[in-house]
C-alpha positions in Angstrom: 97.5 -4.7 -6.5 95.0 -1.5 -7.4 98.9 0.1 -6.6 100.2 -1.8 -9.1 97.7 -1.0 -11.5 97.5 2.6 -10.4 101.7 3.0 -10.8 101.4 1.7 -13.9 98.7 4.0 -15.1 100.3 6.6 -13.8 103.7 5.8 -15.5 101.9 5.7 -18.9 100.3 9.0 -18.6 104.4 10.2 -18.0 103.3 11.7 -14.6 106.7 13.0 -13.6 105.4 11.9 -10.0 103.5 9.2 -10.7 104.2 7.4 -7.2 101.3 9.6 -5.9 98.7 7.4 -7.4 99.6 4.6 -5.9 99.9 6.7 -2.2 96.7 7.8 -3.2 95.5 4.3 -3.9 96.4 2.8 -0.6 94.8 5.5 1.2 91.6 5.7 -0.1 91.0 1.7 -0.8 88.6 0.9 2.0 87.1 -2.2 3.0 83.1 -1.5 1.5 82.2 0.3 -2.0 80.2 2.5 -0.1 83.2 3.6 2.2 85.5 4.2 -0.8 83.0 5.9 -2.8 82.9 8.5 0.4 86.6 9.3 0.8 87.4 9.3 -2.7 84.8 12.3 -3.0 86.3 14.0 -0.2 90.3 13.5 -1.4 88.8 14.5 -4.8 87.1 17.8 -3.7 89.9 18.4 -1.5 92.8 17.6 -4.3 90.9 20.1 -6.7 90.5 23.0 -4.2 94.3 22.5 -3.0 95.4 22.7 -6.7 93.4 25.3 -7.3 94.5 27.9 -4.3 97.5 26.8 -4.7 98.4 27.4 -8.5 96.5 30.9 -8.1 98.4 31.7 -5.0 101.7 30.5 -6.4 101.0 32.5 -9.7 100.5 35.9 -8.4 101.6 36.3 -4.8 104.3 33.4 -4.4 104.6 31.2 -1.1 105.8 32.6 2.7 104.6 31.5 5.7 102.1 34.3 5.9 100.3 33.5 2.8 100.7 29.7 3.7 98.6 30.3 6.5 96.0 32.5 4.9 95.7 30.0 2.1 94.9 27.1 4.6 92.7 29.2 6.2 90.9 30.1 2.6 90.9 26.6 1.5 88.9 25.9 5.1 86.3 28.3 3.7 86.0 26.7 0.6 85.8 23.2 2.1 82.6 24.7 3.9 81.0 26.4 0.7 81.3 22.8 -0.8 79.9 20.8 1.9 82.9 19.0 2.7 84.0 17.5 5.6 87.9 17.6 7.4 88.7 14.7 4.8 88.7 17.2 2.1 90.0 20.3 3.8 93.3 17.9 4.9 93.4 15.9 1.5 93.1 19.6 0.1 95.8 21.2 2.9 98.3 18.3 1.3 98.4 19.2 -1.9 98.3 23.2 -1.6 101.7 22.9 0.6 102.7 20.6 -2.4 102.0 23.0 -5.1 102.9 26.2 -3.3 106.2 25.1 -1.1 107.6 22.4 -3.0 110.1 24.2 -5.2 109.4 23.7 -8.9 110.6 24.2 -12.2 107.7 24.6 -14.1 104.6 27.0 -13.0 102.3 26.1 -10.7 99.6 25.1 -12.8 101.8 22.4 -14.0 102.6 20.9 -10.9 98.7 21.6 -10.1 97.4 19.8 -12.9 100.0 16.9 -12.4 99.3 16.3 -9.0 95.2 16.5 -9.5 95.4 13.9 -12.6 98.1 11.6 -10.7 95.3 11.8 -7.4 92.4 11.1 -10.0 94.2 8.0 -11.2 94.5 6.7 -7.9 90.6 7.2 -7.2 89.6 6.0 -9.9 91.7 2.7 -10.2 90.3 1.8 -6.4 86.8 2.7 -7.0 87.3 0.4 -10.7 89.1 -2.5 -8.4 86.7 -2.0 -5.4 83.7 -2.8 -8.0 85.5 -5.4 -9.8 86.9 -7.2 -6.5 85.3 -6.3 -3.4 86.1 -7.6 -0.6 83.7 -10.2 1.4 81.5 -7.9 3.8 82.0 -9.0 7.8 78.6 -11.4 8.3 77.9 -11.8 11.6 78.4 -15.5 12.2 75.4 -17.1 14.6 76.4 -18.6 17.4 75.0 -21.2 19.6 74.7 -19.6 22.8 73.4 -21.6 25.9 69.7 -21.5 26.6 68.8 -19.9 29.7 65.8 -21.1 31.6 64.3 -20.8 35.3 65.4 -22.6 37.9 63.5 -25.7 38.8 64.5 -25.3 42.1 62.7 -22.4 43.2 59.9 -21.5 41.7 59.0 -18.2 43.8 62.4 -16.5 43.2 61.9 -15.5 39.1 65.4 -14.2 38.9 66.9 -17.4 39.9 68.3 -18.9 36.6 70.3 -21.4 35.6 72.2 -22.5 32.3 70.9 -25.2 30.2 72.5 -26.5 27.0 70.7 -27.0 24.1 70.2 -30.2 22.7 
């Protein structure tokens, strides 16, 4: 359901690669709101940093193997400065690769803005639907286990136990 809503919103915004919104929704939706918030924030930070680095470098330097490798290194430093984890770095790397390496007819800034918007829609829809339609948390169920009592046969051996079921 969340992926469908993401796709509809992205298409409504007339984004050229609207499929990234439902992909993002599917990637970040977790079993609890806390987990979804954590992954969402890291994805948001990584995407923003990857889009920014990719757009700046593509606009002023261009793309080649050495430039791409340098950008991945710079992205790692920026993620560290932002106190982000490896999730942000991975998602930032994906965005960086898309903005820097995918052939385009528009400017790198245009592609970076679209990529960031597509991902932001996916994150927003995932968060809203997780709030409105949370999954039930796995609640540990109590199990009636047999009661363990010392054996009456051998009072001197306190380690000898017999299983006695409760009525």
